[in-house]
Kinemage of the C-alpha trace (Angstrom):
@kinemage 1
@onewidth
@group {chain A} dominant
@subgroup {mainchain}
@vectorlist {calphas} color= white
{ca met a 1} P 11.655 -17.387 14.648
{ca lys a 2} L 9.017 -18.049 12.003
{ca thr a 3} L 8.424 -15.435 9.364
{ca ser a 4} L 5.204 -14.420 7.698
{ca his a 5} L 4.458 -15.307 4.110
{ca his a 6} L 1.409 -13.067 3.799
{ca ala a 7} L 1.372 -10.307 1.205
{ca asp a 8} L 2.856 -7.009 2.289
{ca leu a 9} L -0.255 -4.921 2.929
{ca gly a 10} L 1.541 -1.580 2.809
{ca ala a 11} L 3.219 -2.322 -0.492
{ca thr a 12} L -0.056 -3.609 -1.928
{ca leu a 13} L -1.787 -0.395 -0.975
{ca glu a 14} L 0.956 1.769 -2.497
{ca gln a 15} L 0.814 -0.167 -5.764
{ca ser a 16} L -2.962 0.097 -5.959
{ca arg a 17} L -4.181 3.051 -8.011
{ca ser a 18} L -7.801 2.833 -6.882
{ca gly a 19} L -9.988 1.169 -4.301
{ca leu a 20} L -9.619 -2.060 -6.273
{ca arg a 21} L -6.519 -4.253 -6.284
{ca asp a 22} L -5.071 -5.171 -9.653
{ca asn a 23} L -6.664 -8.626 -9.706
{ca his a 24} L -10.069 -7.054 -9.047
{ca arg a 25} L -9.495 -4.357 -11.665
{ca arg a 26} L -8.535 -7.086 -14.115
{ca ser a 27} L -11.780 -8.970 -13.429
{ca leu a 28} L -13.853 -5.793 -13.701
{ca met a 29} L -12.190 -4.834 -16.979
{ca arg a 30} L -12.954 -8.252 -18.443
{ca leu a 31} L -16.585 -7.857 -17.399
{ca leu a 32} L -16.709 -4.377 -18.938
{ca phe a 33} L -15.160 -5.657 -22.160
{ca val a 34} L -17.783 -8.385 -22.465
{ca ala a 35} L -20.673 -6.054 -21.561
{ca thr a 36} L -19.462 -3.271 -23.880
{ca gly a 37} L -18.735 -5.678 -26.726
{ca ser a 38} L -22.174 -7.283 -26.438
{ca ala a 39} L -23.885 -3.889 -26.283
{ca leu a 40} L -21.967 -2.696 -29.342
{ca val a 41} L -23.219 -5.656 -31.365
{ca val a 42} L -26.806 -4.674 -30.565
{ca phe a 43} L -26.194 -0.970 -31.225
{ca ala a 44} L -24.327 -1.784 -34.444
{ca cys a 45} L -27.346 -3.628 -35.798
{ca leu a 46} L -29.635 -0.732 -34.863
{ca gln a 47} L -27.247 1.811 -36.417
{ca ile a 48} L -27.141 -0.130 -39.678
{ca leu a 49} L -30.943 -0.364 -39.724
{ca ser a 50} L -31.092 3.400 -39.079
{ca gly a 51} L -28.873 4.113 -42.085
{ca phe a 52} L -25.590 4.788 -40.231
{ca leu a 53} L -23.649 2.016 -42.002
{ca trp a 54} L -20.149 3.369 -41.240
{ca leu a 55} L -20.932 3.768 -37.557
{ca gly a 56} L -22.497 0.318 -37.360
{ca leu a 57} L -19.465 -1.331 -38.971
{ca gly a 58} L -17.177 0.609 -36.642
{ca glu a 59} L -19.105 -0.646 -33.627
{ca leu a 60} L -18.897 -4.223 -34.885
{ca ala a 61} L -15.134 -3.906 -35.322
{ca ala a 62} L -14.823 -2.457 -31.821
{ca ser a 63} L -16.832 -5.351 -30.370
{ca val a 64} L -14.423 -7.851 -31.953
{ca val a 65} L -11.469 -6.012 -30.417
{ca leu a 66} L -13.162 -6.070 -27.013
{ca phe a 67} L -13.924 -9.792 -27.143
{ca val a 68} L -10.300 -10.544 -28.040
{ca gly a 69} L -9.162 -8.172 -25.298
{ca thr a 70} L -11.279 -10.068 -22.758
{ca trp a 71} L -9.050 -13.100 -23.277
{ca arg a 72} L -5.818 -11.066 -23.337
{ca leu a 73} L -6.630 -9.293 -20.064
{ca lys a 74} L -6.090 -12.538 -18.155
{ca thr a 75} L -2.318 -12.309 -18.456
{ca thr a 76} L -1.353 -8.884 -19.794
{ca arg a 77} L 1.279 -6.925 -17.875
{ca his a 78} L -0.044 -3.671 -19.335
{ca leu a 79} L -3.287 -3.478 -17.377
{ca gln a 80} L -3.026 0.264 -16.746
{ca ala a 81} L -2.478 0.993 -20.435
{ca cys a 82} L -5.496 -1.183 -21.312
{ca ile a 83} L -7.653 0.716 -18.827
{ca tyr a 84} L -6.619 4.075 -20.287
{ca ala a 85} L -7.165 2.861 -23.848
{ca tyr a 86} L -10.614 1.561 -22.947
{ca leu a 87} L -11.744 4.667 -21.065
{ca leu a 88} L -10.398 7.122 -23.631
{ca thr a 89} L -12.093 5.225 -26.444
{ca leu a 90} L -15.331 4.788 -24.500
{ca phe a 91} L -15.554 8.435 -23.424
{ca ser a 92} L -14.779 9.598 -26.955
{ca phe a 93} L -17.507 7.270 -28.239
{ca phe a 94} L -19.968 8.810 -25.773
{ca leu a 95} L -19.219 12.223 -27.256
{ca val a 96} L -19.529 10.927 -30.816
{ca ile a 97} L -23.015 9.480 -30.316
{ca ile a 98} L -24.084 12.778 -28.746
{ca val a 99} L -23.077 14.863 -31.769
{ca leu a 100} L -24.718 12.539 -34.297
{ca pro a 101} L -27.564 14.127 -36.257
{ca asn a 102} L -30.933 13.488 -34.617
{ca ala a 103} L -29.208 12.103 -31.535
{ca ser a 104} L -31.510 11.070 -28.711
{ca val a 105} L -31.534 13.401 -25.718
{ca ala a 106} L -31.032 10.260 -23.592
{ca ala a 107} L -27.511 9.895 -25.056
{ca phe a 108} L -26.325 12.643 -22.736
{ca val a 109} L -26.807 10.441 -19.658
{ca trp a 110} L -23.644 8.558 -20.620
{ca val a 111} L -21.650 11.631 -19.584
{ca leu a 112} L -22.671 10.885 -15.987
{ca met a 113} L -20.990 7.473 -16.217
{ca met a 114} L -17.586 9.033 -16.876
{ca pro a 115} L -16.556 9.904 -13.282
{ca val a 116} L -17.889 6.594 -11.938
{ca leu a 117} L -15.789 4.477 -14.303
{ca ala a 118} L -12.720 6.744 -14.145
{ca tyr a 119} L -12.576 6.871 -10.346
{ca leu a 120} L -13.340 3.172 -9.945
{ca leu a 121} L -10.605 2.039 -12.321
{ca leu a 122} L -7.984 4.789 -11.890
{ca gly a 123} L -8.452 6.189 -8.411
{ca lys a 124} L -8.938 9.728 -7.154
{ca arg a 125} L -6.179 11.695 -8.880
{ca glu a 126} L -6.066 10.046 -12.298
{ca gly a 127} L -9.839 9.579 -12.345
{ca leu a 128} L -10.348 13.306 -11.814
{ca ile a 129} L -7.803 14.266 -14.476
{ca leu a 130} L -9.391 11.977 -17.079
{ca ser a 131} L -13.088 12.526 -16.408
{ca val a 132} L -13.257 16.332 -16.019
{ca pro a 133} L -12.185 17.275 -19.597
{ca phe a 134} L -14.621 14.787 -21.130
{ca met a 135} L -17.455 15.961 -18.879
{ca ile a 136} L -16.781 19.581 -19.837
{ca ala a 137} L -16.752 18.593 -23.515
{ca gly a 138} L -20.055 16.777 -22.989
{ca gly a 139} L -21.558 19.865 -21.357
{ca val a 140} L -20.423 22.088 -24.230
{ca ile a 141} L -21.885 19.669 -26.773
{ca tyr a 142} L -25.163 19.577 -24.863
{ca tyr a 143} L -25.237 23.382 -24.812
{ca leu a 144} L -24.788 23.453 -28.595
{ca tyr a 145} L -27.413 20.729 -28.972
{ca leu a 146} L -30.001 22.861 -27.212
{ca glu a 147} L -29.276 25.729 -29.660
{ca asn a 148} L -31.600 28.288 -28.074
{ca val a 149} L -30.979 28.377 -24.323
{ca ala a 150} L -32.853 31.654 -23.967
{ca ser a 151} L -36.097 29.786 -23.469
{ca pro a 152} L -36.892 28.683 -19.906
{ca his a 153} L -37.425 25.069 -20.984
{ca ala a 154} L -34.041 24.793 -22.697
{ca leu a 155} L -32.326 26.552 -19.795
{ca ile a 156} L -33.858 24.094 -17.329
{ca asp a 157} L -32.583 21.170 -19.435
{ca leu a 158} L -29.088 22.676 -19.484
{ca leu a 159} L -29.055 23.332 -15.738
{ca asn a 160} L -30.276 19.808 -15.018
{ca met a 161} L -27.454 18.367 -17.095
{ca val a 162} L -24.753 20.627 -15.617
{ca leu a 163} L -25.854 20.309 -11.986
{ca cys a 164} L -26.349 16.568 -12.179
{ca gly a 165} L -22.904 16.097 -13.752
{ca ala a 166} L -21.234 18.397 -11.213
{ca leu a 167} L -22.924 16.690 -8.259
{ca met a 168} L -22.006 13.250 -9.593
{ca leu a 169} L -18.355 14.297 -9.869
{ca val a 170} L -18.320 15.883 -6.393
{ca phe a 171} L -19.991 12.897 -4.731
{ca val a 172} L -17.705 10.382 -6.387
{ca his a 173} L -14.628 12.464 -5.495
{ca leu a 174} L -15.675 12.872 -1.843
{ca tyr a 175} L -16.426 9.175 -1.582
{ca glu a 176} L -12.991 8.303 -2.942
{ca val a 177} L -11.290 10.721 -0.528
{ca arg a 178} L -13.114 9.209 2.464
{ca arg a 179} L -12.464 5.678 1.216
{ca glu a 180} L -8.726 6.334 0.935
{ca glu a 181} L -8.640 7.795 4.440
{ca ala a 182} L -10.565 4.853 5.896
{ca glu a 183} L -8.406 2.330 4.068
{ca gln a 184} L -5.234 4.024 5.278
{ca arg a 185} L -6.495 3.915 8.863
{ca leu a 186} L -7.243 0.215 8.535
{ca val a 187} L -3.799 -0.426 7.061
{ca asp a 188} L -2.158 1.545 9.881
{ca met a 189} L -4.087 -0.491 12.435
{ca ala a 190} L -3.174 -3.751 10.719
{ca gln a 191} L 0.525 -2.868 10.552
{ca thr a 192} L 1.039 -1.124 13.893
{ca asp a 193} L 1.541 -2.589 17.329
{ca ala a 194} L -1.230 -1.065 19.439
{ca leu a 195} L 0.819 -0.902 22.655
{ca thr a 196} L 4.064 0.669 21.443
{ca gly a 197} L 3.055 2.351 18.181
{ca leu a 198} L 5.896 0.549 16.406
{ca ala a 199} L 5.539 -1.624 13.333
{ca asn a 200} L 4.123 -5.029 14.185
{ca arg a 201} L 5.676 -8.335 13.214
{ca ser a 202} L 3.935 -8.595 9.840
{ca asn a 203} L 4.925 -5.028 8.909
{ca phe a 204} L 8.503 -5.636 10.013
{ca gln a 205} L 8.723 -8.798 7.912
{ca gly a 206} L 7.398 -6.940 4.864
{ca thr a 207} L 9.938 -4.146 5.373
{ca leu a 208} L 12.722 -6.697 5.774
{ca asn a 209} L 11.774 -8.357 2.472
{ca arg a 210} L 11.640 -4.992 0.702
{ca thr a 211} L 14.998 -3.990 2.184
{ca ile a 212} L 16.589 -7.192 0.898
{ca ala a 213} L 15.141 -6.586 -2.578
{ca glu a 214} L 16.389 -2.977 -2.600
{ca cys a 215} L 19.870 -3.985 -1.427
{ca glu a 216} L 20.010 -6.706 -4.087
{ca arg a 217} L 19.501 -3.992 -6.706
{ca ser a 218} L 21.784 -1.359 -5.172
{ca gly a 219} L 24.536 -3.648 -3.898
{ca thr a 220} L 24.486 -2.060 -0.431
{ca gly a 221} L 24.232 -3.950 2.842
{ca phe a 222} L 22.360 -3.707 6.108
{ca ala a 223} L 22.319 -5.197 9.581
{ca leu a 224} L 19.406 -7.118 11.073
{ca val a 225} L 19.186 -6.908 14.865
{ca val a 226} L 16.949 -8.908 17.178
{ca met a 227} L 16.648 -7.445 20.683
{ca asp a 228} L 15.088 -9.056 23.748
{ca ile a 229} L 14.478 -7.522 27.191
{ca asp a 230} L 16.200 -9.626 29.852
{ca his a 231} L 14.081 -11.162 32.639
{ca phe a 232} L 11.026 -9.249 31.476
{ca lys a 233} L 8.720 -11.830 33.065
{ca val a 234} L 9.982 -10.734 36.479
{ca val a 235} L 8.563 -7.243 35.904
{ca asn a 236} L 5.150 -8.644 35.001
{ca asp a 237} L 5.140 -11.101 37.905
{ca thr a 238} L 6.225 -8.617 40.580
{ca leu a 239} L 4.616 -5.332 39.458
{ca gly a 240} L 1.867 -6.465 37.091
{ca his a 241} L 1.269 -6.326 33.361
{ca glu a 242} L 0.609 -2.596 33.378
{ca ala a 243} L 4.146 -2.055 34.602
{ca gly a 244} L 5.373 -4.380 31.868
{ca asp a 245} L 3.473 -2.348 29.288
{ca tyr a 246} L 5.017 0.817 30.707
{ca val a 247} L 8.493 -0.660 30.258
{ca leu a 248} L 7.740 -1.733 26.678
{ca arg a 249} L 6.541 1.747 25.741
{ca asn a 250} L 9.657 3.345 27.211
{ca ile a 251} L 11.960 0.873 25.465
{ca ser a 252} L 10.157 1.608 22.191
{ca arg a 253} L 10.646 5.347 22.670
{ca cys a 254} L 14.314 4.804 23.463
{ca leu a 255} L 14.793 2.834 20.245
{ca thr a 256} L 13.038 5.330 17.983
{ca glu a 257} L 14.822 8.333 19.521
{ca arg a 258} L 18.288 6.876 18.982
{ca leu a 259} L 17.949 5.284 15.541
{ca arg a 260} L 18.544 7.144 12.281
{ca gly a 261} L 15.803 8.132 9.887
{ca thr a 262} L 16.824 5.382 7.454
{ca asp a 263} L 16.582 2.662 10.128
{ca phe a 264} L 13.451 0.680 10.942
{ca val a 265} L 12.225 -0.830 14.185
{ca gly a 266} L 9.303 -3.098 15.010
{ca arg a 267} L 7.929 -5.156 17.862
{ca leu a 268} L 8.153 -8.818 16.932
{ca gly a 269} L 6.083 -10.002 19.881
{ca gly a 270} L 6.206 -10.018 23.663
{ca glu a 271} L 9.444 -8.373 24.771
{ca glu a 272} L 11.259 -8.969 21.465
{ca phe a 273} L 12.060 -6.203 18.978
{ca gly a 274} L 13.582 -6.169 15.502
{ca leu a 275} L 15.777 -3.469 13.965
{ca ile a 276} L 16.937 -2.911 10.392
{ca leu a 277} L 20.037 -0.717 10.125
{ca arg a 278} L 20.617 0.462 6.560
{ca asp a 279} L 24.056 1.010 5.066
{ca val a 280} L 26.090 0.144 8.154
{ca lys a 281} L 29.277 -1.846 8.549
{ca pro a 282} L 29.425 -4.574 11.240
{ca ala a 283} L 31.556 -2.428 13.545
{ca asp a 284} L 29.165 0.523 13.242
{ca ala a 285} L 26.159 -1.710 13.908
{ca phe a 286} L 27.853 -3.037 17.030
{ca glu a 287} L 28.707 0.449 18.257
{ca leu a 288} L 25.127 1.646 17.855
{ca met a 289} L 23.647 -1.425 19.564
{ca asp a 290} L 26.147 -1.273 22.414
{ca glu a 291} L 25.213 2.368 22.964
{ca leu a 292} L 21.561 1.338 23.101
{ca arg a 293} L 22.404 -1.492 25.491
{ca gln a 294} L 24.167 0.894 27.860
{ca arg a 295} L 21.408 3.471 27.585
{ca ile a 296} L 18.744 0.900 28.477
{ca ser a 297} L 20.705 -0.660 31.338
{ca ser a 298} L 21.552 2.712 32.907
{ca ser a 299} L 17.986 4.040 32.779
{ca glu a 300} L 15.720 3.877 35.826
{ca leu a 301} L 11.993 4.065 35.216
{ca ala a 302} L 9.719 5.457 37.899
{ca tyr a 303} L 6.473 3.484 38.210
{ca gly a 304} L 4.512 4.729 41.190
{ca glu a 305} L 6.711 4.145 44.203
{ca ala a 306} L 8.709 1.465 42.394
{ca arg a 307} L 11.886 1.974 40.403
{ca ile a 308} L 12.351 -0.339 37.438
{ca arg a 309} L 15.677 -1.140 35.818
{ca val a 310} L 15.938 -3.577 32.927
{ca thr a 311} L 18.643 -4.755 30.562
{ca ala a 312} L 18.480 -6.035 27.007
{ca ser a 313} L 20.411 -8.463 24.826
{ca phe a 314} L 21.080 -7.981 21.113
{ca gly a 315} L 21.843 -10.365 18.259
{ca ile a 316} L 23.256 -8.956 15.016
{ca ala a 317} L 23.406 -10.509 11.543
{ca gln a 318} L 24.787 -8.769 8.465
{ca trp a 319} L 23.312 -8.964 4.971
{ca pro a 320} L 24.522 -10.582 2.727
{ca asp a 321} L 27.404 -12.098 4.726
{ca his a 322} L 25.182 -14.145 7.026
{ca gly a 323} L 22.325 -14.912 4.650
{ca arg a 324} L 20.604 -13.499 1.592
{ca gln a 325} L 17.061 -14.544 2.520
{ca ala a 326} L 14.967 -13.111 5.354
{ca glu a 327} L 14.516 -16.503 7.036
{ca ser a 328} L 18.198 -17.403 7.093
{ca leu a 329} L 19.212 -13.916 8.227
{ca met a 330} L 16.663 -14.018 11.044
{ca arg a 331} L 17.888 -17.431 12.177
{ca val a 332} L 21.451 -16.129 12.459
{ca ala a 333} L 20.337 -13.054 14.427
{ca asp a 334} L 18.279 -15.275 16.742
{ca arg a 335} L 21.228 -17.585 17.371
{ca cys a 336} L 23.397 -14.581 18.200
{ca leu a 337} L 20.752 -13.239 20.589
{ca tyr a 338} L 20.440 -16.471 22.547
{ca ser a 339} L 24.187 -16.973 22.519
{ca gly a 340} L 24.473 -13.610 24.287
{ca lys a 341} L 21.753 -14.588 26.765
{ca arg a 342} L 23.518 -17.843 27.603
{ca ala a 343} L 26.710 -15.839 28.161
{ca gly a 344} L 25.043 -13.788 30.897
{ca arg a 345} L 22.539 -11.414 29.243
{ca asn a 346} L 22.927 -7.643 28.815
{ca arg a 347} L 25.113 -8.429 25.831
{ca val a 348} L 25.595 -7.540 22.176
{ca ala a 349} L 26.431 -10.640 20.138
{ca ala a 350} L 27.119 -10.926 16.415
{ca ala a 351} L 27.922 -13.657 13.918
{ca gly a 352} L 31.522 -13.785 12.771
{ca ser a 353} L 32.776 -14.615 9.304
{ca asn a 354} L 31.276 -18.053 9.888
{ca pro a 355} L 27.668 -17.397 10.931
{ca arg a 356} L 27.666 -20.567 13.055
{ca gln a 357} L 30.417 -19.103 15.227
{ca met a 358} L 29.066 -16.409 17.542
{ca glu a 359} L 31.167 -13.582 18.852
{ca ile a 360} L 30.166 -11.922 22.114
{ca leu a 361} L 31.289 -8.407 21.405
{ca ala a 362} L 30.342 -6.489 24.546
{ca gly a 363} L 28.290 -6.569 27.675
{ca glu a 364} L 28.014 -7.057 31.374
{ca thr a 365} L 26.366 -9.817 33.306
{ca gly a 366} L 22.683 -8.899 33.769
C-alpha cells in the first residue's frame, strides 16, 4: 500500500495562528519590513527638516534595523517573536506621532490600521488582545488632542474616530471568525470520507505519522491494523452499490463504537480500513481485533428484503517491533492481512518476532 507524502493538513491548520501559513506570514513580514523601512527614511528626512532631529535620527535607525531584519526573516525560527516585536514597536510609534506637538489630524488614521495588521499576522485571539489596548490608547489620546469636546464640531470628530475604529475592529473580528469556520469546514471535508464519516486515507496517514513521532518521544508503542471486508465485490454485484455503501456505513459504525477514545480509525479506500491502537500489547491488540471479527461475522444486516452477512480479515503490525517508519509498518500489516486471506479469510493475522513470518492467530473459514 502506497502512503501519502503530502503535508498533514490538520496539523498545518493547528500550527497556523492566522489565516496565513507561516511561509506566507514570513513573506508578508519581509514586505512590511521593506515598506516600513523605506517609509521611515522619507519621514526621517521630513522630521529633520521640520526640526525634530531626535525623532528623525530614531526613524533612520529603525529603518536600518528593518532592512537588516528583512534578510534575517528568511531563515529565523523566531517568526512569532519578530511579528510581536514589529507590531508592538509600530503601534507604539503610531501613538508617539499622534502626541507630537502640532501633530497632523491625519496621524490618527493609523489607529485604524492596528486591527487589520494584528488580525492578519496573529489571528483572531491574539490579534484582538494586542490591538484593543492600543486602539483604546489612541482614542484617549485623540480625546485629549481635541481638548474641548463640548463643541459640536469637536464632538463630531471624536465620534467619527471612535465609531470608525469600533466598526473596523468588529468587521475584522467577524471576518476572521467566519474565515476560521469556513476553513475548518474545508479541512473537515478534505480529511473526511464522505460515505462513512471516518478519516480518509490522507488523514489516516497524517495521524499515523504523528503517532509514530509521539511514540518516539514517549517510548510507548502502538498497533497498526489493516482490515478488509471479505468478498465485498459480491455484495456490490448481487445487490448493487447502494447495498455496498450500506454495509460500509454499518462496518464503520461498528468500528467506532467498539474502539477506545485513544484509538483512531480511517477508511483507506474501497472496502479497506486502517486502525491505530495506542498503548496496546500484541496480545491485547489481537483480542480486540478478534472480538471485532466475531462481531462483524455474527451480524446480519437487513437491506430491504435481503439479509446481508459479511466477514472481515485483519492484519496487525506492532510499532516499533515490526518497523519504525509508516511505510515499513504498513507493508508488514498488509502482508499479514493477505496472509490471513490466503488462509481462508475471516481471520486475524499478525507478524511474529520476525515480521516476515506471519502467524494466523484466530479465525474461521469465510
